[in-house]
TORKOL-4160 file (C-alpha; in steps of 0.2 Angstrom, whole numbers, padded with zeros to 4 digits, m for minus):
208
<pt num="1" X="m0033" Y="0128" Z="m0066"/>
<pt num="2" X="m0021" Y="0120" Z="m0079"/>
<pt num="3" X="m0031" Y="0116" Z="m0094"/>
<pt num="4" X="m0017" Y="0104" Z="m0100"/>
<pt num="5" X="m0021" Y="0092" Z="m0086"/>
<pt num="6" X="m0035" Y="0080" Z="m0091"/>
<pt num="7" X="m0034" Y="0069" Z="m0076"/>
<pt num="8" X="m0034" Y="0074" Z="m0058"/>
<pt num="9" X="m0022" Y="0067" Z="m0045"/>
<pt num="10" X="m0029" Y="0051" Z="m0039"/>
<pt num="11" X="m0016" Y="0048" Z="m0025"/>
<pt num="12" X="m0028" Y="0053" Z="m0011"/>
<pt num="13" X="m0042" Y="0041" Z="m0017"/>
<pt num="14" X="m0030" Y="0027" Z="m0020"/>
<pt num="15" X="m0022" Y="0028" Z="m0003"/>
<pt num="16" X="m0039" Y="0029" Z="0006"/>
<pt num="17" X="m0044" Y="0014" Z="m0003"/>
<pt num="18" X="m0028" Y="0005" Z="0003"/>
<pt num="19" X="m0031" Y="0010" Z="0021"/>
<pt num="20" X="m0050" Y="0005" Z="0021"/>
<pt num="21" X="m0043" Y="m0013" Z="0017"/>
<pt num="22" X="m0027" Y="m0014" Z="0028"/>
<pt num="23" X="m0035" Y="m0007" Z="0044"/>
<pt num="24" X="m0050" Y="m0019" Z="0045"/>
<pt num="25" X="m0039" Y="m0034" Z="0040"/>
<pt num="26" X="m0026" Y="m0029" Z="0053"/>
<pt num="27" X="m0040" Y="m0027" Z="0067"/>
<pt num="28" X="m0047" Y="m0044" Z="0062"/>
<pt num="29" X="m0030" Y="m0053" Z="0062"/>
<pt num="30" X="m0025" Y="m0045" Z="0078"/>
<pt num="31" X="m0041" Y="m0053" Z="0086"/>
<pt num="32" X="m0049" Y="m0036" Z="0090"/>
<pt num="33" X="m0065" Y="m0042" Z="0082"/>
<pt num="34" X="m0071" Y="m0060" Z="0081"/>
<pt num="35" X="m0068" Y="m0071" Z="0066"/>
<pt num="36" X="m0087" Y="m0071" Z="0063"/>
<pt num="37" X="m0085" Y="m0053" Z="0057"/>
<pt num="38" X="m0073" Y="m0059" Z="0043"/>
<pt num="39" X="m0087" Y="m0059" Z="0029"/>
<pt num="40" X="m0091" Y="m0041" Z="0033"/>
<pt num="41" X="m0074" Y="m0036" Z="0027"/>
<pt num="42" X="m0076" Y="m0044" Z="0010"/>
<pt num="43" X="m0085" Y="m0028" Z="0004"/>
<pt num="44" X="m0070" Y="m0017" Z="0010"/>
<pt num="45" X="m0058" Y="m0029" Z="0001"/>
<pt num="46" X="m0068" Y="m0028" Z="m0015"/>
<pt num="47" X="m0072" Y="m0010" Z="m0016"/>
<pt num="48" X="m0056" Y="m0004" Z="m0008"/>
<pt num="49" X="m0046" Y="m0014" Z="m0021"/>
<pt num="50" X="m0057" Y="m0008" Z="m0035"/>
<pt num="51" X="m0053" Y="0010" Z="m0030"/>
<pt num="52" X="m0034" Y="0007" Z="m0030"/>
<pt num="53" X="m0035" Y="m0002" Z="m0047"/>
<pt num="54" X="m0045" Y="0013" Z="m0055"/>
<pt num="55" X="m0033" Y="0026" Z="m0047"/>
<pt num="56" X="m0018" Y="0016" Z="m0052"/>
<pt num="57" X="m0024" Y="0016" Z="m0070"/>
<pt num="58" X="m0027" Y="0035" Z="m0069"/>
<pt num="59" X="m0009" Y="0037" Z="m0062"/>
<pt num="60" X="m0002" Y="0027" Z="m0076"/>
<pt num="61" X="m0011" Y="0039" Z="m0088"/>
<pt num="62" X="m0003" Y="0054" Z="m0079"/>
<pt num="63" X="0014" Y="0046" Z="m0080"/>
<pt num="64" X="0016" Y="0043" Z="m0061"/>
<pt num="65" X="0025" Y="0026" Z="m0061"/>
<pt num="66" X="0029" Y="0027" Z="m0042"/>
<pt num="67" X="0011" Y="0026" Z="m0036"/>
<pt num="68" X="0003" Y="0018" Z="m0051"/>
<pt num="69" X="0012" Y="0002" Z="m0049"/>
<pt num="70" X="0009" Y="m0001" Z="m0030"/>
<pt num="71" X="m0009" Y="0004" Z="m0032"/>
<pt num="72" X="m0012" Y="m0009" Z="m0045"/>
<pt num="73" X="m0002" Y="m0023" Z="m0036"/>
<pt num="74" X="m0010" Y="m0020" Z="m0019"/>
<pt num="75" X="m0027" Y="m0018" Z="m0026"/>
<pt num="76" X="m0027" Y="m0034" Z="m0036"/>
<pt num="77" X="m0016" Y="m0045" Z="m0026"/>
<pt num="78" X="m0019" Y="m0040" Z="m0008"/>
<pt num="79" X="m0037" Y="m0035" Z="m0009"/>
<pt num="80" X="m0048" Y="m0041" Z="m0024"/>
<pt num="81" X="m0039" Y="m0059" Z="m0025"/>
<pt num="82" X="m0041" Y="m0062" Z="m0006"/>
<pt num="83" X="m0059" Y="m0056" Z="m0007"/>
<pt num="84" X="m0063" Y="m0069" Z="m0020"/>
<pt num="85" X="m0054" Y="m0082" Z="m0009"/>
<pt num="86" X="m0065" Y="m0078" Z="0006"/>
<pt num="87" X="m0081" Y="m0079" Z="m0005"/>
<pt num="88" X="m0076" Y="m0096" Z="m0012"/>
<pt num="89" X="m0073" Y="m0102" Z="0006"/>
<pt num="90" X="m0090" Y="m0096" Z="0012"/>
<pt num="91" X="m0099" Y="m0104" Z="m0003"/>
<pt num="92" X="m0088" Y="m0120" Z="m0002"/>
<pt num="93" X="m0088" Y="m0123" Z="0017"/>
<pt num="94" X="m0077" Y="m0139" Z="0016"/>
<pt num="95" X="m0063" Y="m0130" Z="0006"/>
<pt num="96" X="m0048" Y="m0128" Z="0016"/>
<pt num="97" X="m0035" Y="m0116" Z="0009"/>
<pt num="98" X="m0018" Y="m0118" Z="0017"/>
<pt num="99" X="m0011" Y="m0102" Z="0025"/>
<pt num="100" X="0005" Y="m0105" Z="0015"/>
<pt num="101" X="m0004" Y="m0100" Z="m0001"/>
<pt num="102" X="m0008" Y="m0083" Z="0006"/>
<pt num="103" X="0009" Y="m0082" Z="0014"/>
<pt num="104" X="0018" Y="m0085" Z="m0003"/>
<pt num="105" X="0007" Y="m0071" Z="m0010"/>
<pt num="106" X="0012" Y="m0059" Z="0003"/>
<pt num="107" X="0030" Y="m0063" Z="0001"/>
<pt num="108" X="0029" Y="m0060" Z="m0018"/>
<pt num="109" X="0022" Y="m0043" Z="m0015"/>
<pt num="110" X="0035" Y="m0040" Z="m0001"/>
<pt num="111" X="0049" Y="m0042" Z="m0013"/>
<pt num="112" X="0043" Y="m0028" Z="m0024"/>
<pt num="113" X="0039" Y="m0017" Z="m0009"/>
<pt num="114" X="0058" Y="m0019" Z="m0004"/>
<pt num="115" X="0061" Y="m0009" Z="m0020"/>
<pt num="116" X="0046" Y="0002" Z="m0018"/>
<pt num="117" X="0050" Y="0009" Z="m0001"/>
<pt num="118" X="0067" Y="0014" Z="m0006"/>
<pt num="119" X="0060" Y="0024" Z="m0021"/>
<pt num="120" X="0048" Y="0033" Z="m0009"/>
<pt num="121" X="0063" Y="0041" Z="m0002"/>
<pt num="122" X="0063" Y="0052" Z="m0017"/>
<pt num="123" X="0046" Y="0059" Z="m0011"/>
<pt num="124" X="0047" Y="0060" Z="0008"/>
<pt num="125" X="0056" Y="0053" Z="0023"/>
<pt num="126" X="0040" Y="0050" Z="0032"/>
<pt num="127" X="0033" Y="0040" Z="0017"/>
<pt num="128" X="0049" Y="0031" Z="0017"/>
<pt num="129" X="0047" Y="0025" Z="0035"/>
<pt num="130" X="0029" Y="0020" Z="0032"/>
<pt num="131" X="0033" Y="0010" Z="0017"/>
<pt num="132" X="0048" Y="0002" Z="0027"/>
<pt num="133" X="0035" Y="m0004" Z="0040"/>
<pt num="134" X="0024" Y="m0010" Z="0026"/>
<pt num="135" X="0038" Y="m0021" Z="0019"/>
<pt num="136" X="0043" Y="m0027" Z="0036"/>
<pt num="137" X="0024" Y="m0032" Z="0040"/>
<pt num="138" X="0022" Y="m0041" Z="0023"/>
<pt num="139" X="0038" Y="m0051" Z="0027"/>
<pt num="140" X="0033" Y="m0056" Z="0044"/>
<pt num="141" X="0015" Y="m0060" Z="0040"/>
<pt num="142" X="0020" Y="m0070" Z="0024"/>
<pt num="143" X="0034" Y="m0080" Z="0033"/>
<pt num="144" X="0022" Y="m0084" Z="0047"/>
<pt num="145" X="0008" Y="m0090" Z="0035"/>
<pt num="146" X="0021" Y="m0100" Z="0026"/>
<pt num="147" X="0026" Y="m0109" Z="0042"/>
<pt num="148" X="0044" Y="m0102" Z="0043"/>
<pt num="149" X="0041" Y="m0091" Z="0059"/>
<pt num="150" X="0031" Y="m0092" Z="0075"/>
<pt num="151" X="0013" Y="m0084" Z="0076"/>
<pt num="152" X="0020" Y="m0070" Z="0087"/>
<pt num="153" X="0030" Y="m0064" Z="0072"/>
<pt num="154" X="0014" Y="m0063" Z="0062"/>
<pt num="155" X="0006" Y="m0053" Z="0076"/>
<pt num="156" X="0020" Y="m0041" Z="0075"/>
<pt num="157" X="0018" Y="m0040" Z="0056"/>
<pt num="158" X="0000" Y="m0035" Z="0057"/>
<pt num="159" X="0004" Y="m0022" Z="0070"/>
<pt num="160" X="0017" Y="m0015" Z="0057"/>
<pt num="161" X="0003" Y="m0015" Z="0044"/>
<pt num="162" X="m0009" Y="m0006" Z="0055"/>
<pt num="163" X="0003" Y="0008" Z="0060"/>
<pt num="164" X="0007" Y="0009" Z="0041"/>
<pt num="165" X="m0011" Y="0011" Z="0036"/>
<pt num="166" X="m0014" Y="0024" Z="0050"/>
<pt num="167" X="0001" Y="0034" Z="0044"/>
<pt num="168" X="m0005" Y="0033" Z="0026"/>
<pt num="169" X="m0022" Y="0040" Z="0031"/>
<pt num="170" X="m0012" Y="0056" Z="0037"/>
<pt num="171" X="m0002" Y="0056" Z="0021"/>
<pt num="172" X="m0019" Y="0055" Z="0011"/>
<pt num="173" X="m0026" Y="0070" Z="0021"/>
<pt num="174" X="m0009" Y="0080" Z="0019"/>
<pt num="175" X="m0009" Y="0077" Z="0000"/>
<pt num="176" X="m0027" Y="0082" Z="m0002"/>
<pt num="177" X="m0026" Y="0098" Z="0008"/>
<pt num="178" X="m0009" Y="0103" Z="0002"/>
<pt num="179" X="m0015" Y="0102" Z="m0016"/>
<pt num="180" X="m0031" Y="0110" Z="m0013"/>
<pt num="181" X="m0023" Y="0125" Z="m0004"/>
<pt num="182" X="m0007" Y="0124" Z="m0015"/>
<pt num="183" X="0004" Y="0126" Z="0000"/>
<pt num="184" X="0010" Y="0113" Z="0014"/>
<pt num="185" X="m0004" Y="0114" Z="0027"/>
<pt num="186" X="0001" Y="0097" Z="0033"/>
<pt num="187" X="0020" Y="0092" Z="0032"/>
<pt num="188" X="0025" Y="0076" Z="0024"/>
<pt num="189" X="0043" Y="0077" Z="0027"/>
<pt num="190" X="0057" Y="0082" Z="0015"/>
<pt num="191" X="0064" Y="0069" Z="0002"/>
<pt num="192" X="0078" Y="0058" Z="0008"/>
<pt num="193" X="0086" Y="0056" Z="m0009"/>
<pt num="194" X="0088" Y="0068" Z="m0024"/>
<pt num="195" X="0085" Y="0062" Z="m0042"/>
<pt num="196" X="0099" Y="0066" Z="m0054"/>
<pt num="197" X="0094" Y="0077" Z="m0068"/>
<pt num="198" X="0101" Y="0081" Z="m0085"/>
<pt num="199" X="0106" Y="0098" Z="m0078"/>
<pt num="200" X="0115" Y="0090" Z="m0063"/>
<pt num="201" X="0125" Y="0078" Z="m0076"/>
<pt num="202" X="0130" Y="0093" Z="m0087"/>
<pt num="203" X="0136" Y="0103" Z="m0072"/>
<pt num="204" X="0147" Y="0089" Z="m0066"/>
<pt num="205" X="0154" Y="0087" Z="m0083"/>
<pt num="206" X="0158" Y="0106" Z="m0084"/>
<pt num="207" X="0166" Y="0105" Z="m0066"/>
<pt num="208" X="0177" Y="0090" Z="m0072"/>
């Protein structure tokens, strides 16, 4: 064990927290469970979001900007905030929150995810494809809730989000087992892009 590491890698816990939110929400919005089951998902939203926020803070402490930022953004904006919204709607039964409000929130996150999924190409082509599905799903759901697209587009968006979450469950298992055994037991795919280093720059300068 490296004694210089004061914080363990929180990526697996954060990803699982994300999946425990996205999967129930997708199943609910696809109509696979009745709307009456929505209040039961509030707990998943709250605590799944809390796990992501905690893991995001730890990841910032470790210097991992790539995963720290989305964990905080998803945990706060897509999990904890909607949970409070559902709680308010249950307490104040006459309160009608326009779907466009949620749609705008999805679109704000979708703009960020457009940059995030490109950055995941530095890690793995598999993660790149999953996060591309995430971004597509957010755009479809957000634009549908905002009234710009037909309901069928929103359904397609929730399918994208469900596929993303199932794939991320595999990614969480792979990251956990690969780190525990210190070898690639489960493949996650090679990086699509290579980050330029100081050494690369110096070699190009020498070559020129």
